[in-house]
C-alpha positions as CSV (number, residue, x, y, z in Angstrom):
1,X,-31.8,105.3,-44.0
2,X,-29.3,108.1,-44.5
3,X,-26.4,105.7,-43.8
4,X,-27.9,103.2,-46.4
5,X,-28.2,106.0,-49.0
6,X,-24.6,107.2,-48.4
7,X,-23.3,103.6,-48.6
8,X,-25.2,103.1,-51.9
9,X,-23.8,106.3,-53.3
10,X,-20.2,105.4,-52.3
11,X,-20.7,102.0,-54.0
12,X,-22.0,103.3,-57.3
13,X,-19.7,106.3,-57.5
14,X,-16.4,104.9,-56.2
15,X,-16.4,101.1,-55.9
16,X,-18.2,100.5,-59.2
17,X,-15.8,102.2,-61.5
18,X,-12.9,100.6,-59.6
19,X,-14.3,97.1,-60.1
20,X,-14.9,97.8,-63.8
21,X,-11.3,99.0,-64.2
22,X,-10.0,95.9,-62.4
23,X,-12.2,93.5,-64.5
24,X,-11.0,95.1,-67.7
25,X,-7.3,94.8,-66.7
26,X,-7.8,91.1,-65.8
27,X,-9.0,90.4,-69.3
28,X,-5.6,91.0,-70.8
29,X,-3.0,90.7,-68.0
30,X,-2.5,89.0,-64.7
31,X,-2.2,91.8,-62.2
32,X,0.2,91.6,-59.2
33,X,-2.1,92.0,-56.3
34,X,-1.1,93.9,-53.2
35,X,-2.5,93.4,-49.7
36,X,-4.3,96.6,-48.8
37,X,-6.3,97.7,-45.8
38,X,-9.9,98.7,-46.2
39,X,-8.9,102.4,-45.8
40,X,-6.2,102.1,-48.5
41,X,-8.6,100.3,-50.9
42,X,-11.2,103.1,-50.5
43,X,-8.5,105.8,-50.9
44,X,-7.3,104.2,-54.1
45,X,-10.9,103.9,-55.4
46,X,-11.5,107.6,-54.6
47,X,-8.3,108.6,-56.5
48,X,-9.2,106.4,-59.5
49,X,-12.8,107.7,-59.7
50,X,-12.1,111.4,-59.0
51,X,-11.1,112.4,-62.5
52,X,-13.9,110.6,-64.5
53,X,-16.4,111.7,-61.8
54,X,-15.3,115.4,-62.1
55,X,-15.6,115.1,-65.9
56,X,-19.0,113.5,-65.7
57,X,-20.3,116.2,-63.4
58,X,-18.9,118.9,-65.6
59,X,-20.4,117.2,-68.7
60,X,-23.8,117.0,-67.1
61,X,-23.7,120.5,-65.8
62,X,-22.5,122.0,-69.2
63,X,-25.3,120.3,-71.1
64,X,-27.9,121.4,-68.6
65,X,-29.0,117.8,-67.9
66,X,-28.1,117.9,-64.2
67,X,-30.2,120.8,-63.1
68,X,-33.0,120.0,-65.7
69,X,-33.8,116.9,-63.6
70,X,-33.8,118.7,-60.2
71,X,-32.4,121.5,-58.0
72,X,-30.2,121.8,-55.0
73,X,-33.3,122.2,-52.9
74,X,-34.3,118.6,-53.9
75,X,-31.0,117.3,-52.7
76,X,-31.4,119.1,-49.4
77,X,-34.9,117.8,-49.0
78,X,-34.0,114.2,-49.5
79,X,-31.1,114.2,-47.1
80,X,-33.1,116.2,-44.5
81,X,-36.0,113.8,-44.6
82,X,-33.7,110.8,-44.3
83,X,-32.0,112.3,-41.3
84,X,-35.0,113.6,-39.4
85,X,-38.3,111.7,-38.9
86,X,-40.1,114.9,-38.0
87,X,-39.0,116.6,-41.2
88,X,-40.2,113.5,-43.1
89,X,-43.6,113.6,-41.4
90,X,-44.2,117.2,-42.2
91,X,-42.7,117.1,-45.8
92,X,-43.4,113.6,-46.9
93,X,-45.2,114.6,-50.2
94,X,-42.3,117.0,-51.0
95,X,-39.8,114.3,-50.1
96,X,-41.1,111.8,-52.7
97,X,-41.2,114.5,-55.4
98,X,-37.6,115.5,-54.5
99,X,-36.5,111.8,-54.3
100,X,-37.7,111.4,-57.9
101,X,-35.7,114.4,-59.0
102,X,-32.7,113.2,-57.0
103,X,-32.8,109.9,-58.7
104,X,-32.7,111.4,-62.2
105,X,-29.9,113.9,-61.2
106,X,-27.8,110.9,-60.2
107,X,-28.7,109.1,-63.4
108,X,-27.5,112.1,-65.4
109,X,-24.1,111.8,-63.7
110,X,-23.8,108.0,-63.4
111,X,-24.3,107.1,-67.1
112,X,-21.7,109.6,-68.1
113,X,-19.4,108.4,-65.3
114,X,-19.6,104.7,-66.4
115,X,-19.4,105.6,-70.0
116,X,-16.1,107.4,-69.4
117,X,-14.8,104.5,-67.2
118,X,-15.7,101.9,-69.9
119,X,-14.1,104.1,-72.6
120,X,-10.9,104.5,-70.5
121,X,-10.8,100.8,-69.7
122,X,-11.2,99.9,-73.4
123,X,-8.4,102.3,-74.3
124,X,-6.3,100.7,-71.5
125,X,-6.9,97.2,-72.8
126,X,-6.0,98.3,-76.4
127,X,-2.7,99.8,-75.1
128,X,-1.8,96.6,-73.2
129,X,-2.5,94.4,-76.2
130,X,-0.3,96.6,-78.3
131,X,2.2,97.6,-75.6
132,X,5.4,96.8,-77.5
133,X,4.3,98.6,-80.6
134,X,3.2,101.7,-78.6
135,X,6.3,101.7,-76.4
136,X,8.6,101.7,-79.4
137,X,6.8,104.7,-81.0
138,X,7.3,106.8,-77.9
139,X,10.7,108.5,-78.1
140,X,10.5,110.7,-75.0
141,X,11.2,109.3,-71.6
142,X,8.3,111.0,-69.9
143,X,6.0,109.5,-72.5
144,X,7.2,106.0,-71.6
145,X,6.9,106.8,-67.9
146,X,3.3,107.9,-68.5
147,X,2.6,104.7,-70.4
148,X,3.9,102.6,-67.5
149,X,1.5,104.4,-65.1
150,X,-1.4,103.7,-67.4
151,X,-0.7,100.0,-67.7
152,X,-1.9,97.9,-64.7
153,X,0.6,96.7,-62.2
154,X,1.5,93.4,-64.0
155,X,2.9,90.3,-62.4
156,X,6.5,89.9,-63.4
157,X,5.8,86.3,-64.4
158,X,3.0,87.3,-66.7
159,X,5.4,89.9,-68.3
160,X,8.1,87.3,-68.8
161,X,5.8,84.8,-70.4
162,X,4.3,87.4,-72.8
163,X,5.6,89.4,-75.8
164,X,4.9,92.8,-74.3
165,X,8.6,93.9,-74.3
166,X,9.6,92.0,-77.4
167,X,10.1,93.5,-80.9
168,X,7.5,92.9,-83.5
169,X,7.0,89.4,-84.7
170,X,5.8,86.0,-83.4
171,X,8.0,84.3,-80.9
172,X,8.0,81.0,-79.1
173,X,9.4,80.8,-75.5
174,X,11.9,78.1,-74.7
175,X,12.6,77.2,-71.1
176,X,15.5,75.5,-69.4
177,X,14.5,74.3,-66.0
178,X,16.8,73.1,-63.3
179,X,15.0,71.4,-60.4
180,X,16.1,71.2,-56.8
181,X,16.7,67.5,-57.2
182,X,19.3,68.2,-60.0
183,X,17.1,67.4,-63.0
184,X,17.5,69.5,-66.1
185,X,14.6,69.9,-68.5
186,X,14.0,71.7,-71.7
187,X,10.9,72.5,-73.8
188,X,8.6,75.1,-75.3
189,X,6.5,76.9,-72.8
190,X,2.9,75.8,-73.5
191,X,1.2,77.4,-70.5
192,X,1.9,78.8,-67.1
193,X,-0.2,79.0,-63.9
194,X,0.0,81.9,-61.5
195,X,-1.2,82.2,-57.9
196,X,-3.6,84.8,-56.8
197,X,-0.8,87.1,-55.7
198,X,0.9,86.9,-59.1
199,X,3.6,84.5,-58.2
200,X,4.5,81.5,-60.4
201,X,2.7,78.2,-59.6
202,X,3.7,75.9,-62.4
203,X,4.8,75.9,-66.0
204,X,3.9,73.4,-68.7
205,X,6.5,72.4,-71.3
206,X,5.7,71.1,-74.8
207,X,7.9,68.5,-76.5
208,X,10.0,68.1,-73.2
209,X,13.5,66.8,-73.0
210,X,15.7,65.7,-70.1
211,X,19.4,66.1,-69.9
212,X,21.3,63.1,-68.5
213,X,23.8,65.0,-66.3
214,X,25.2,61.9,-64.6
215,X,26.2,60.2,-67.9
216,X,27.6,63.5,-69.2
217,X,29.8,64.0,-66.2
218,X,30.9,60.4,-66.3
219,X,32.0,60.8,-69.9
220,X,33.9,64.0,-69.1
221,X,35.6,62.4,-66.2
222,X,36.8,59.6,-68.5
223,X,38.1,62.2,-70.9
224,X,35.8,61.0,-73.6
225,X,34.7,63.3,-76.4
226,X,31.4,64.7,-75.3
227,X,28.7,66.5,-77.3
228,X,26.1,68.0,-75.0
229,X,23.3,67.5,-77.6
230,X,23.8,63.8,-77.5
231,X,22.8,63.7,-73.8
232,X,19.3,65.2,-74.3
233,X,16.6,62.6,-74.4
234,X,12.9,63.1,-75.2
235,X,10.4,62.6,-72.4
236,X,7.4,60.3,-73.3
237,X,4.3,62.5,-73.8
238,X,3.6,65.8,-75.3
239,X,3.4,67.9,-72.1
240,X,5.4,68.0,-69.0
241,X,4.4,70.1,-65.9
242,X,7.0,71.5,-63.5
243,X,5.8,72.9,-60.2
244,X,7.4,76.2,-59.2
245,X,8.2,74.9,-55.7
246,X,10.5,72.3,-57.4
247,X,12.4,74.9,-59.6
248,X,15.9,75.9,-58.6
249,X,16.7,77.9,-61.7
250,X,14.8,78.9,-64.8
251,X,16.1,80.3,-68.1
252,X,13.8,81.6,-70.8
253,X,14.8,82.1,-74.5
254,X,12.6,83.9,-77.0
255,X,13.0,82.5,-80.5
256,X,11.4,84.1,-83.5
257,X,9.1,81.7,-85.3
258,X,9.7,83.3,-88.8
259,X,13.3,84.2,-89.5
260,X,14.1,87.7,-90.6
261,X,13.9,88.0,-94.4
262,X,17.1,89.3,-96.0
263,X,16.5,91.0,-99.4
264,X,19.8,91.8,-101.2
265,X,20.1,94.8,-103.3
266,X,20.7,94.7,-107.1
267,X,24.4,95.5,-106.5
268,X,24.7,92.7,-103.9
269,X,23.0,90.3,-106.3
270,X,25.6,91.2,-109.0
271,X,28.5,90.6,-106.6
272,X,27.1,87.3,-105.5
273,X,26.6,86.2,-109.1
274,X,30.2,87.0,-109.9
275,X,31.4,85.1,-106.9
276,X,29.4,82.1,-107.9
277,X,30.7,82.3,-111.5
278,X,34.3,82.3,-110.2
279,X,33.6,79.3,-107.9
280,X,32.2,77.4,-110.9
281,X,35.2,78.3,-113.0
282,X,37.5,77.2,-110.2
283,X,35.9,73.8,-110.1
């Protein structure tokens, strides 16, 4: 029974907060997973839960809620009874009274612990969703380093296919894909699929085009005037999927959907007006 209670306490105090933090991170980014041993996973969970647990215990102790539910003697009674059958037989009535107090003592800590974990996870999600805006407002290097430690370990492919590091504005991502068979394709990145370890599985191109390299090389060999744009041909269909195992090279281009607006000053407008008048007079 003692081992069962200890396992339950480890789960609710260490593994539970870690699972919530992972779940919150998976809502906004695709994390790059690392293969860890059981000991490494437990150690990371302990480190991740240590700070909110310490704050939760200090919070419950400062408000008096912790010792209002029970005392240290209740904790000792519960563990002693679970460890020794003789102690349980002679103190069974006291055990159940202390167990009730022990439950509410843990409740006083746990609801504060999970409240802090959920609050920190929500803040983390908000930072990830506004990463580029937050990153640009941090001028000090140590602040940006701290920001990088707060953000989950993101898959490099999820980072490349997002706008986390781009300036403000709406962008569309264009891809040039060279396959291992020599095919060259182009299109707007509509979607991407990642493997469980964060590696690229496939990309989906919208409005795809194919470059006829053979005809282009043949025209160049014959010293004909060649315009590369004339050798791009639309692929029938709206979407085209390319598996990552077939990709030899991939280039991504980020194009702003709304061009930057240029607002000339009054002086510039006057100069432009004079130039237009001179052009009219010249004609």
